[in-house]
C-alpha positions, 0 to 999 in steps of 0.5 A: 521710832514710829517709822521703824516700828511701822516698817517692822510690822509691815515686814512681819505681816507681809513676809509672814503672810507670804510664807503662810500662803506658800505653805497653804498653796502646797495643800491647795496643790494636792486638793485641786489634783484630787478634785480634778482626778476624782479622788480624796486629797489630804484629810487626816491632819486637822479639819479638812487636812489644813494642818498637812503643811505643818505636818510636812514641815515637821517631817522634812525637819526630822528626815535624814540629810544626805550629801552624795559622795563627790558632791561639792559640799559648799555649793550643794548646801548653798543651792537651796538657799539661792533658789528660795531666797530671791522669790522671797526678796522679790515680794518686798516691792509688790504694792498690795494696796494703797496708803494706810495710817499706822501709829500716826504715820502714813505708809503704803502696804509694801515693804519698800517703795522704790522708783525702779521697783520693776528693775528690782523685780527682774534683777532679783527674781532672775537670780533664782536660776543660779540655785537650780543650776548649782543644785544640779551641778554640785550634786555629782549626778548625771540626772541632776546635771541634766535637770540643771542644764535644761532649767538654765536654757529654759529660764534664760529663753523665756525670761527674754519674752517675760522682760519684753512684756514688762518693757511694753508695760513700762513704755506705756505707763512711762515709769519703772515704779510698780505703784505708778504702773498700778495707778496708770490702770486705775479708774475703769477695767478697760484701762487694765493692761490686760485689755490694752495689751492683750498679746503682752498679757498672754505672752507674760502668763505663758512665760510665768509657767516656764519661769517657775518650771511648772507643767507643761514646762517642767523639764528640769525635774520630769520624772520619766527621764530625770527621776527628779531632775536638779534636786534628785540628790536632796533630802530633808530641809534642803529639798524643802527649800527647793520646794518652797522656792518653787511655790514662792516663785509661783505666788510672786509671778501671780502677784506680778501678773496682777500688778502689771496687767490687772491693776494691782489692788485697784477696784474698777470704778472705785479709784479711791477704795481704801486699803482694806478693800484693795487688799482683798481685790489684790488677793482675789485677782492673784488667786485666779492665776494661782489656781491656773497654775494648778489647773494647767498642771493636772490638765495639759500634757508635757511638751517635748524639749525641742517644742519648748525651745522652739516656742520660746525662741521662734514664736514668743520672742518675735511676738514680744519684740513686735509688741514692744515696737508697736506700743512704743510707736503708739506711745511716741504718737501720744495714743498711750501714756501721758 
């Protein structure tokens, strides 16, 4: 009974915290944009505008839901769910911190501990593209269809580089378990994969921008050409789910970057740090990449679509392949790994 209670508490805390951070991240987007552009962000609802995400949620609930003529009603309603749910499910295996004791039961600060959690992350996270594709196709709109096609081409292209970067980390650590990958980086800062595999780290960070459809890779919804892209015809809570899915995906990608390349919740030179120290360390590392998503959006111009595809197929994919072969060879000779 205690085990079930512990698991339920972890589910509520992790998912509740995850959704809470996603809501506040929408506020952070507007605050950072205002800061960079020298203007004032939301500051009317609550102190410093902190209740703005709540006000946005209420607004979405009361907005009219519109289904376009000729749209596929089932897929049109299903697409936002398929876009948001995979990112929410991926967070289940992320190791936020080490072991803790709860009601006399020793557990870890993650919902599920899987031996193949790296494969789970790739398999479940990759399902998000279906929501984007179906949302564009089922809307019966040329703009939405073009946005969905762009998103599918982009996400498939950059997912290959993303997977190869993860594969190089798995080869060196010798495990598909995210906890083993984190443990392999513990002890000192130079053991982090960001320093031992700098090329994979750089490629992974770039690929996360393309995977989440963020600037400068936001071709699925670029306003000058496609009005709003794949979600042009959506309103009310259906649009909110697309919106929530994007921000959840950014949080997941930032968390995975921390897990694969920055030692997760490990504190440099303190491998036995307790969980209440590891958790803030994990959140601090993740926050760096969350801020990077916002900084890049309001700083860099958008690529052309041919530049996007050329970068993915002609530059990043060959480099990621070469990186896997290089570290695979080093591991076979005993330079890396146990």
